[in-house]
Every structure is written in structure tokens, then in C-alpha cells.
C-alpha positions as CSV (number, residue, x, y, z in Angstrom):
1,M,-13.7,11.0,-12.9
2,S,-10.8,8.9,-14.2
3,V,-8.4,10.0,-11.5
4,T,-10.5,9.1,-8.5
5,P,-9.8,5.9,-6.5
6,G,-11.5,2.8,-7.8
7,P,-10.7,-0.8,-8.6
8,N,-8.8,0.0,-11.9
9,N,-6.7,2.7,-10.5
10,L,-5.8,0.6,-7.5
11,M,-4.8,-2.2,-9.8
12,V,-2.6,0.2,-11.8
13,L,-0.9,1.4,-8.6
14,F,-0.2,-2.2,-7.5
15,S,1.0,-3.1,-11.0
16,S,3.4,-0.2,-11.1
17,V,4.9,-1.0,-7.8
18,R,5.3,-4.7,-8.8
19,F,6.3,-4.4,-12.4
20,G,7.2,-0.7,-13.0
21,A,5.4,2.1,-14.7
22,S,6.6,1.3,-18.2
23,K,5.4,-2.3,-18.0
24,T,2.0,-1.0,-16.8
25,L,1.4,1.2,-19.9
26,G,-0.6,-1.6,-21.5
27,H,-2.9,-1.7,-18.5
28,I,-3.2,2.1,-18.5
29,S,-3.9,2.2,-22.3
30,G,-6.4,-0.6,-22.0
31,A,-8.3,1.0,-19.1
32,S,-8.5,4.3,-21.0
33,A,-9.7,2.6,-24.2
34,G,-12.2,0.3,-22.4
35,S,-13.7,3.3,-20.6
36,A,-13.9,5.3,-23.8
37,L,-15.6,2.4,-25.6
38,M,-18.0,2.1,-22.7
39,L,-18.8,5.8,-22.8
40,L,-19.4,5.5,-26.6
41,L,-21.7,2.5,-26.1
42,V,-23.7,4.2,-23.3
43,G,-24.0,7.3,-25.5
44,L,-25.2,5.2,-28.4
45,G,-28.0,3.8,-26.4
46,L,-26.8,0.9,-24.2
47,H,-28.3,2.7,-21.2
48,K,-31.7,2.0,-22.7
49,I,-31.1,-1.7,-22.5
50,F,-30.2,-1.4,-18.8
51,T,-33.5,0.6,-18.3
52,L,-35.5,-2.2,-20.0
53,F,-33.7,-5.1,-18.3
54,P,-32.3,-3.8,-14.9
55,Y,-31.4,-7.3,-13.8
56,I,-28.5,-7.2,-16.3
57,Q,-26.8,-4.4,-14.3
58,E,-27.5,-6.4,-11.1
59,V,-25.8,-9.5,-12.4
60,M,-22.9,-7.4,-13.7
61,K,-22.6,-5.7,-10.3
62,Y,-22.2,-9.1,-8.5
63,V,-19.9,-10.7,-11.1
64,G,-17.7,-7.5,-11.1
65,A,-17.6,-7.5,-7.3
66,A,-16.7,-11.2,-7.2
67,Y,-13.9,-10.7,-9.6
68,I,-12.6,-7.7,-7.7
69,F,-12.7,-9.7,-4.4
70,Y,-10.7,-12.4,-6.3
71,L,-8.1,-9.8,-7.3
72,S,-8.0,-8.5,-3.8
73,W,-7.3,-12.1,-2.5
74,K,-4.5,-12.6,-5.1
75,I,-2.9,-9.3,-4.0
76,L,-3.2,-10.3,-0.3
77,G,-1.4,-13.5,-1.0
78,G,1.7,-11.7,-2.3
79,T,5.1,-12.8,-0.9
80,G,6.3,-9.4,0.1
81,E,9.1,-9.4,-2.4
82,I,9.4,-7.2,-5.4
83,Q,11.5,-9.2,-7.9
84,E,13.0,-7.7,-11.0
85,E,12.5,-11.0,-12.9
86,D,9.0,-12.1,-12.1
87,A,7.2,-15.0,-13.8
88,S,3.9,-13.1,-13.6
89,H,3.0,-10.1,-15.7
90,P,1.0,-6.9,-15.6
91,M,-2.6,-6.8,-16.9
92,T,-2.5,-6.5,-20.7
93,F,-4.2,-3.9,-22.9
94,I,-7.0,-6.4,-23.8
95,G,-7.4,-7.6,-20.2
96,A,-7.6,-4.0,-18.8
97,S,-10.2,-3.1,-21.6
98,F,-12.4,-6.1,-20.6
99,F,-11.9,-5.4,-16.9
100,Q,-13.7,-2.1,-17.5
101,L,-16.8,-4.1,-18.6
102,I,-17.2,-5.6,-15.2
103,N,-16.1,-2.5,-13.3
104,P,-19.3,-1.0,-11.9
105,K,-17.5,2.4,-11.2
106,S,-16.8,2.6,-15.0
107,W,-20.5,2.0,-15.9
108,I,-21.5,4.7,-13.4
109,M,-18.9,7.1,-14.7
110,A,-20.0,6.5,-18.4
111,S,-23.7,7.0,-17.5
112,V,-23.0,10.2,-15.5
113,A,-20.7,11.6,-18.2
114,V,-23.3,11.1,-20.9
115,S,-26.2,12.4,-18.9
116,T,-24.4,15.5,-17.5
117,C,-21.7,16.5,-20.0
118,L,-23.6,16.2,-23.3
119,P,-26.7,18.2,-24.4
120,S,-30.0,16.4,-24.1
121,A,-30.2,16.1,-27.9
122,F,-26.7,15.1,-28.9
123,S,-25.6,13.7,-32.2
124,F,-23.2,10.8,-33.1
125,T,-20.5,13.4,-33.8
126,D,-21.0,14.9,-30.3
127,I,-20.6,11.5,-28.6
128,A,-17.7,10.5,-30.9
129,L,-15.8,13.7,-30.1
130,Y,-16.6,13.4,-26.4
131,T,-15.3,9.8,-26.4
132,I,-12.1,10.9,-28.0
133,L,-11.6,13.7,-25.5
134,F,-12.4,11.4,-22.7
135,A,-9.8,8.9,-23.8
136,V,-7.2,11.6,-24.2
137,V,-7.9,12.9,-20.7
138,S,-8.3,9.5,-19.1
139,F,-4.8,8.2,-20.0
140,P,-2.8,10.7,-17.9
141,C,-5.4,10.5,-15.1
142,V,-4.9,6.8,-14.8
143,G,-1.2,7.3,-15.4
144,I,-0.9,9.3,-12.3
145,W,-1.6,6.2,-10.3
146,A,1.3,4.4,-12.1
147,W,3.6,7.3,-11.5
148,F,2.7,7.2,-7.8
149,G,3.4,3.5,-7.7
150,A,6.8,3.9,-9.4
151,M,7.6,6.6,-6.8
152,I,6.7,4.6,-3.8
153,K,8.4,1.4,-5.1
154,H,11.7,3.0,-4.2
155,Y,10.7,3.0,-0.6
156,L,9.4,-0.5,-0.5
157,K,12.7,-2.3,-0.1
158,D,11.7,-4.2,3.0
159,A,9.5,-7.3,2.7
160,K,7.4,-6.2,5.6
161,L,6.6,-2.9,4.0
162,V,5.7,-4.6,0.7
163,R,3.4,-7.0,2.6
164,R,1.7,-4.0,4.3
165,F,1.4,-2.2,0.9
166,N,-0.2,-5.4,-0.5
167,Q,-2.5,-5.6,2.4
168,G,-3.5,-2.0,2.0
169,C,-4.2,-2.4,-1.7
170,S,-6.0,-5.6,-1.1
171,G,-8.2,-4.0,1.6
172,M,-9.0,-1.0,-0.5
173,L,-10.0,-3.3,-3.4
174,A,-12.1,-5.4,-1.1
175,L,-13.8,-2.3,0.2
176,S,-14.5,-1.0,-3.3
177,A,-16.1,-4.3,-4.2
178,L,-18.1,-4.3,-1.0
179,S,-19.4,-0.8,-1.6
180,M,-20.5,-1.9,-5.1
181,V,-22.6,-4.7,-3.6
182,L,-24.0,-2.6,-0.8
183,F,-24.9,0.5,-2.7
């Protein structure tokens, strides 16, 4: 589930192209840790709160989609230049961890993982071990997107190609936000 396209993996891809894979490690680590924490919280009973108060998820969906649209807009406004010395910086560990909290795909992933991969009567030890396993597997799955970004960065020497790449990433992010709102 961690390797499939979604808002976070697209942001990792974009970050790796812009800043390099090594500078994107904080983002990858934060995304993996944030997803694992979310999985643990859902396993410990957070899903029951969503069942009792479904409007919380509805608000989270729209806030998350609005933020993803904002990120899409920021990517679209890129200059088309990849600069070695850039004043901006990649998403941090903390930023990527918190990004998971508004990422509807992550909430769905955590809910599906708990409901399908754990026995119906699981213990704290079960969810703790599953969370650790998830974090260990998630890191390289998200890292594949950074690796891919680092690989294609070498081909994006022309400002036109960079702008097209930015437009593609922006469009895919906007589509993922739109799908969250519509479905």
C-alpha cells in the first residue's frame, strides 16, 4: 500500500528531482513514521471515534484536499530550473509526519490494514509489532519514489522539460485531491 501513487509519494518524487534523494530522506522517514503512527492509533481505537463522529473525517477530507491543491499550485508555479543552491528546502521529518494526518489515502490505508491484516481479536502486542513491520516496509516503498526522482533528474536538464515535469506532478496531485473530494 505504501508504494502506490498518492499525494505523499508524488511529493517525494518531486522533492527528489528538486533537491536530490539524500536531502529527501527526512521526508521519506517522516512519511513512514507518520503512517506507522496513524496505523497504531487506528489499531488502538481511533477508528471508533470516526464511527461515532463521521463529520470529523469529512472535515479532514476537505482540509486535506485543500492543502494538496495548494501544494499542487505551488509546484505548478515552479520556474523550470533545478538549482543546486536553492533557498527552499524539502519537507522535513516533522512536516512529512504531520502531512500524513491530512492525507486521506493514509487514513484509508491504516483502516484497511488494521481491518484486513490483523485478526479480529488482536492484542496491543499484535498492533505494535504490525506497526513496526509496517514502518520497516514503508520506508523502502516510499524511497522507490525518491530513487525514481533522482534517476529522472539527470534527464531534466532543459527548463521546458522541468516545467512539463512540474505540470505533470501538479496535475497528478490535483487529481488525487479531486478524487478524495469526489469519492
